[in-house]
ZAVOVEX-247828 format. One record per residue (C-alpha): x, y, z; residue in one letter. Coordinates in steps of 0.2 Angstrom, whole numbers, plus 5000, padded with zeros to 4 digits. Example, Ala and Ser with C-alpha at 12.3 -4.5 7.8 and 13.67 -1.06 7.14 Angstrom:
REM residues 2
506249785039A
506849955036S
END
This chain:
REM residues 832
331249025650M
333148985652Q
332848825643L
332048905628Q
333449035627Q
334748895627T
333748795614S
333648945603S
335448985604T
335948805600H
334848805585W
335648965578W
337348895581S
336948745571R
336148845557F
337648965556A
338948825557A
338048735542R
337548875531H
338549035536L
340148955541H
341149065529D
340249225534Y
341049345546N
340149445559A
339749605548P
339249485534A
338049385545I
337249555552R
336949615534L
336249445529W
335149445544L
334549615539G
334249575521I
333249415526V
332349505540G
331749645529C
331249525515G
330249425527A
329349585534A
328949635516V
328349465512G
327249455527L
326549635523W
326249585505S
325249425510V
324249525523L
323849665511H
323249555497L
322249455509A
321249605514Q
320749645497S
319149555492A
319149605473T
320949565469L
321149455453P
322149315461W
322149215444A
322949365435A
324249385449I
324549195449A
324749195430L
325949345430A
326949265444T
327049095434A
327549185418M
328949275428A
329549105436V
329449035418L
330449175411A
331749155425S
332048975419W
332449035401V
333949145405P
334949235392V
336849215396R
337849365392I
339249305380P
341049285388R
340349305406S
339549205420K
338049325420T
336349305413S
334749405412F
332949355411T
331349445406V
330449405422S
330649585428D
329449625413F
328049535422F
328449595439L
328449775433F
326749745424Y
326049675440L
326749835449L
325749945437L
324149835436S
323949765454H
325049865465G
326649845476P
326049695486A
325649585471A
327349635463A
328349615479A
327649445482L
327849385464A
329649455464A
329949345480G
329249195472V
330249215456E
331849255466G
331649095476A
331448995460F
332949085453A
334049055468A
333548875469V
334148855450R
335748955452T
336348905470S
336448755482Q
336648865498R
335148905509L
335949065513S
335849125495S
334149045493R
333449155507L
334449315504S
334049325485T
332049325486P
332149435501A
333149565492A
331849555477A
330349575489L
331149735497V
331649805480G
329849785472F
329049845488A
330050005488A
329750025469A
327950015472G
327950155485L
329050265474V
327850235459L
326350285469E
327150445475H
327850485458T
326050465450R
325350585463L
326750715460L
326550705441L
324650695440A
324350885438P
325550895423W
325450735414L
324150615408R
323950465419P
324650335407E
326250445404V
326350485423A
326350295426A
327650265413M
328850395420V
328550345438G
328850155433L
330450205425C
331050305440I
330450165452A
331450035442A
333050085450F
332450035467L
332349845463P
334049865454F
334849945469V
333949835482C
334449675473T
336249715468T
336949825481L
336549725497P
337149565489L
338749645482T
339049715499S
338749545507L
340049465496L
341349605500A
341049585518L
341249395517K
342949425509R
343449555522G
343449695510R
342549865512S
341049905500V
341550015485S
340050105477L
341150135462R
341549955460Q
339749905462W
339250035449W
340549975437H
340049785439Q
338149805440C
337649955430S
337149845416W
335749775427F
335049945429G
334849955410A
333949785410I
332749845424Y
332450005415L
332149925399G
330949795407S
330049935416A
329850035399M
329149875390A
327949835405A
327250015404A
327050015386I
326149845387A
325049905401H
324550055391M
324149945376N
323149825387T
322149975393L
321850035376Q
321649875366F
321249745378G
321949585384P
322449535366T
323749665366A
324549595382L
324549425375V
325349485359T
326649575369T
327049425380V
327249315365L
328349445356V
329449465372V
329649275373F
330049265354A
331349405356I
332049315371I
332149145362L
332849215346L
334049315356L
334549165366R
334849065351V
335849195343S
336949225358L
337149035361E
337649015343R
338849165345Q
339449095361E
339648925353A
340649005339E
341649095352H
341948945362Q
342548855346A
343648995342Q
344348995360E
344648805358V
345548835342R
346548985350L
346948875365R
347448735353D
348548855343A
349248925359Q
349548755366R
350348695349E
351348855349A
351848825367E
352248645362L
353248705347G
354148825358Q
354548685371L
355048575357R
356148705349F
356948745366T
357248565370A
357948525352S
358948695353F
359648665370T
360048475368H
360448475350A
362048375345G
362648525334V
363148695340G
361748825338M
361649015341A
360249145338I
360949305332V
359949475332N
359949595318P
361449685324E
362449515323G
362549485342H
362249325350V
360649315360V
360549125363Q
361648975362V
361548795366N
362648675376K
363448595360A
364048765355L
364748795372C
365648635370R
366248665353L
366948835357L
367548775374K
366648925382S
365248965394T
363549025389E
363949195398A
365549225389S
364649205372L
363049305374L
363049485369G
364649465358H
364649485339P
364649315331F
366149355321S
367149365336A
367149175338F
367849145320L
369549125314H
370349295308D
370749225291G
368849175289D
367949325295V
368049415278D
367349265270L
365949245282F
365449435281S
365549425262R
364449275261T
363249345273L
363149505263R
362849415247D
361549315254A
360649465261T
360749555244Q
360049405235R
358649385248E
359149205251E
358349135267Q
359849015270A
361648975265F
363048855270S
364848885272I
366448795279E
367548895290L
368648895305R
368148945323C
369348995337I
369248945355T
370049025371P
371248875371T
371948925354G
371048775345D
370448805327E
368948685324P
368248675307W
366348685305V
365048685292T
363948835296L
362148825291H
361148995292C
359249015292S
358249165297Q
356649225304F
355749385307D
355349445324D
353449465327P
353849625337G
354649705322H
356349705330L
357049645313G
357749485306T
358549355317F
359749225311R
359949045317I
361748975315Y
362048785316Q
363848735317L
364248555313H
366048505319D
366948435304I
368748445311T
369048265310S
368348255292Q
369448405287R
370948315294E
370548155285A
370248255269E
371948335272S
372748165275R
371948095259L
372448255249Q
374248235256H
374148045251I
373448095234A
374748225231Y
376348155239H
377448005236D
377247875250S
379047825249L
379947995250T
378548105256D
378948225241L
377648295230A
377048165217N
376648185198R
374948255201N
375548385214C
376948435203F
375848445187G
374648555197A
375948675203A
376848675186L
375148725178T
375048875189V
376748925185A
376448905166V
374849015167E
375749145178R
377249155166S
376049175151R
375149315159S
376749405164D
378349365155A
379349435170N
378749295181I
380049155176R
380248975181F
381348825177A
381048635178V
382448515182M
382148335177F
383348205186L
383648025183D
384747925194L
386247845186D
386447655187R
385047645200F
384447475193K
386147405198I
385847455216V
384147365215N
384747205207D
386347195218S
385747255235L
383847225234G
382347345233H
382447385251L
384147465248A
383547545233G
382047625243N
383347685256E
384347765242L
382847855235L
382347925252R
384147985254E
384148075237V
382448155242A
383148215258H
384648295249R
383548375236L
382548455249R
384048535257R
384748595240C
383248695234V
382448855241R
380748865251P
379848925236S
380448775225D
379548615223L
380348445223V
379348295217A
379648115213R
378848075197L
379047885198G
380447755199G
382147845200D
381448005191E
381348165201F
380848345195A
381148515203I
380048665199L
381148825202L
380048975204N
380749155202A
382249115192V
383049275186S
384249205173S
384849045165I
386449055175E
385449055191M
384548895186G
386048815180T
386948855197R
385548775206L
385648625195A
387448605198E
387248625217R
385948475216V
387148375205L
388548405218E
387448355232A
387148185224L
388948145221T
389348135240R
389347945245P
388047865256V
388147705265S
386747585262I
386747425272N
388647435274G
388947475256T
389547645251E
388647715235L
388647875225I
386947915220P
387448015204G
386148085192A
385948155175S
384948325175I
384048405161G
383448585163I
382248695153T
381648875156F
380048975154S
380849095142D
380448965128L
378549025130G
377848855135Y
375948845134R
375648675143T
376348565157V
376748425145D
377848535134E
378848585149V
379148405155L
379448345137R
380848465135D
381648435152A
381548255149D
382448275132L
383848375140A
384048235154M
384248105140Y
385548215132E
386448225148A
386448035149K
386948015131G
388348135134A
389148025148G
387948045163R
388248145179G
388048315171R
386848455168V
386148495150V
385048645146V
383748615133F
383848695116D
382848685101Q
384148585092S
383548435103M
381848445095H
382648435078E
383548285083R
382048205090I
381048245075A
382448165064D
382448015076K
380547995074L
380648015055A
381947885055L
380947775066E
379447785054A
380647745040D
381247585049L
379447525051R
379347515032K
381147465028A
380947275031I
379447265019G
380247385006A
381847285005G
382947415012Q
383747295025L
384947165020S
386147045029V
388047035027V
389046885034F
390746915043Q
391746755043P
392346675059I
393946565058F
394746435068D
396446515071L
397546355073D
397446265062P
396746405051Y
395046375043R
393346445040L
392146385055S
390646495053G
389846665050F
389046805060E
387546885052A
387547075053L
386047175048A
386247325036R
385047465031W
385247565015E
384147715017H
383547775000P
383847955005E
385047955019R
386147815012G
386947685024P
386247695042I
387447635056S
386847475064P
387247555081S
385947685076V
384447585069F
384647435081I
384547545096A
383047635087L
382247465084A
382447425103E
381647595108E
380247585096S
379747405099G
380347345081R
381747245087I
380647085088E
380247105069A
382047145065L
382746995074T
381446875066R
381846935049W
383746915052V
383646745060I
382546685045D
383646765032H
385246695041A
384646515043V
383946515025A
385646565019Q
386646445029L
385446305024A
385746345006Q
387646345007W
387646185016L
386546105003H
387646164989E
389246124998M
389045975009P
390945975014S
390546135024M
389446045036S
390446105051H
389946285048L
388746375060D
387846545060M
387946675074H
386446795076V
386346935088N
384846955098I
384347085112S
383647055129S
381947095123H
382046955111D
382646835124L
381246865136T
379946855122R
378846695125P
378746655107G
380546655103L
380846465105V
379346415094E
379846545081H
381646485080V
381146305079Q
379946335065Q
381246435055V
382546285057L
381146165052T
380546265038R
382346275030H
382946105036G
384446165046L
384946065062P
384846165078A
386646155082H
387146255067H
386346415075L
387146515089T
386246655096L
387346795104E
386846915118I
387847045126T
388547015144E
387647165151T
385947125143M
386046945150L
386446995168M
385147135169N
383747015168D
384646855173L
383246765183E
382046795169V
383246755155S
383846585162L
382146505158G
382146555140Y
384046515138L
383646335144Q
382146315133G
383246365118L
384646255124R
383446105125D
383046135107A
384846115102G
385246295099I
386846365105R
387246525115F
388746645115S
389046795126I
389546945115D
390747085121D
391346975136F
392347075149G
391347235147T
390047195159G
389947125177Y
389646935175S
389646835190S
390746685189L
389546575199A
388246605185Y
389446585171L
389746405177S
387946365177T
387346455161L
386946355146P
388346445136L
389446375122D
390646515119S
391346685125L
391746825113K
393146935119I
392647115116D
393647205102R
394247335114S
395447215123F
396047135107V
396447305098M
397447365112G
398547215115M
400147285106E
400247445116A
399447385133L
400147235141P
398747225153Q
397547195139N
398547035135V
398346985153E
396447015152I
396346905136V
397446775144R
396246775159A
394746755148V
395546615139M
395946525155N
394146555161L
393446495146G
394446335146K
394146295164S
392246325161L
392246215145G
391746365134K
392446405117T
393346585116V
393146685101I
394146855098A
393346995090E
394147145081G
395747065074I
396447195062E
398347185064Q
399547035061P
400247065078Q
398547035086Q
398346875077L
400046815082Q
399746855101I
398046775101L
398746615093R
400146615106S
398846625120L
397946485112G
396346575107V
395446445096P
394346565085R
394246735079G
393546865067Q
394047035061G
394447135046Y
396247055045L
395446895042L
393946945032S
392747095031K
390847065031P
390246985015L
388646995005K
387846835002A
388346824984E
390146844989Q
390246695001V
390246554988P
391946614982A
392546615000L
391846435002L
392746374986A
394446434992V
395446295001P
396046325018A
397546435020R
398646505033S
398146685038A
399546815038A
END
């Protein structure tokens, strides 16, 4: 006995450990109760059916099979893990037609098959059919009692229907409440009837519907026979199949929609993650600003750009991080974009950092609407362009400033003067003046001390000009040694003139360059806005004219522009136009001033001098039209014409009077002529064409012109010299010739300037100068020619000094070509 009890205990322990391992004691007791009651009901059902000799086992077996078959075709409730079958229809039909024992046994069999299909645990496969057995057995008892109670008042069929509907709640309660309670006990929770009702009430509806359908089918079968039952079964299965197909299609569509929703949600999440990652780790500063303009999110790059922490940025107005000077611009741009309903805009502005830095940024704004209807949010992207702006500033400085002096250049000065002109045109009370400066004798500094010294002088001049003017004025270097000053807010001409005089005085103070003391000196022209200027060119033109007037008046002075200067320029331009036509129109002519040997006295040659007889103005001074020819670029044509005319005339005289073969012809040329590449070829062609030997032609160039471009001139001098042409320095003594160069230049003669000759009687020092030139010429092997002999005393002194040749009005005035043969026919005589 003890051995049997031990064996039984051991078996139960193994069963519980294997199948009830997750059941606690209350749950095990409830499970044993369910299974025990079910087993008792099943045993009762088998015994009860076995005692009936007339029971249609085939019909019961068929109904049971149909119930089992129906349980294998469940209809799943969409969007839940629950399903239902129509197997209860057959069970309730058995309950009406064959009693509770048949129905309970069929319910147990159907429950067992259903548990096998839905669960792998033996505990569930036992408890589920047991609960079904109990439920339908209880339903059968309630049905029998209900029929008896309703029989006196209702027809049997109706009483059976009502009783079955009432009894249908018993299987519902017996199959759902125990099993729900079992799950609750397993999880250690108390059984809640309300929770059970909320979760399982829909099962009651299915049981009630199945009972109603079974009652109707039973009545139809009793009335119409088995055909009605078969039809009902087929219709039920068709409804179930159609319902299942429809629900499965809906479920499939729902699942597909769920997949799309999940994909969309995943894409949204990925998008959010991507946005968060790109926002947080972006290389440019980014901020999200709410509709009120406050910062709600920033990234690391913005914190670095503004040199602030995230906490110090969040919650503050975005405009608080902008430079005060750009807040209005930002607000105005944002307001305009909002009014135009623009989704985005860009702007360049400055930010401000706690350390006082002012980084420049390009701000790109975009916006989005909050799904929660909180308003329009904006995303600001801030690209740091500080280095770009600094580079642009440097480039702009380079573009608008002179690299040598760091003054404003011509472009900058023109832009500022344009503004001044426009302001003065719109308001006559806004007056300005422009000074135009040109340094005096700056080329001498470059040529004698070199370009580095010249640059140093220009920088010193720029420094002095800056110190002379007011902060509102603008000093510019226009190029070379030309400067300009824009004087703003000039109340009167006297005020502008005083400023110009102050500038002039500052430039008269000496400066030491490479150990050499220099005085910059300048000529200044000034013009005022009172003249009603309309363009920048007009202003600069008139200031430039006034500056040239200052140079022409002796340099180192200030000249205020007036309209008469325009008249002189107009007259000069008209004269220039007439000069272009003068050669071809025969208005130009050549006269010949004789040159004599002084001791013994005889004619030795001529100097060809150009003359212009204007048809309206009369004789034009050579000093006027020759200078005009040089300025206008007509000097080359004039020199060609004079050389050709003079050579032709001398060749004619020598041909007519062979005894005059010693005569030569002097022709003046300019520095422009000397440095012209075609001069040598042209002179050779002229000599060849007229048959005149080259040594009869002497070209004269002034000392100053020769020394200004000495390095360039040497090559051309030597080329002409190699062709046999002679050279003479005109106006010797008025320039700054280097004795070292004089000894090597291919020169034949020196012409003493008339200013020294004419003053010999009154100024003994002039006699000494002439003596010195005479001795210099003799030592260098150069012939000396004296110009401007007009008094007998002058001629006597020159002879006593041993000057070999001379010319002047005392000896002979310039002669026309037709007057020269008479001079040639006169035998040599002694001059007075």
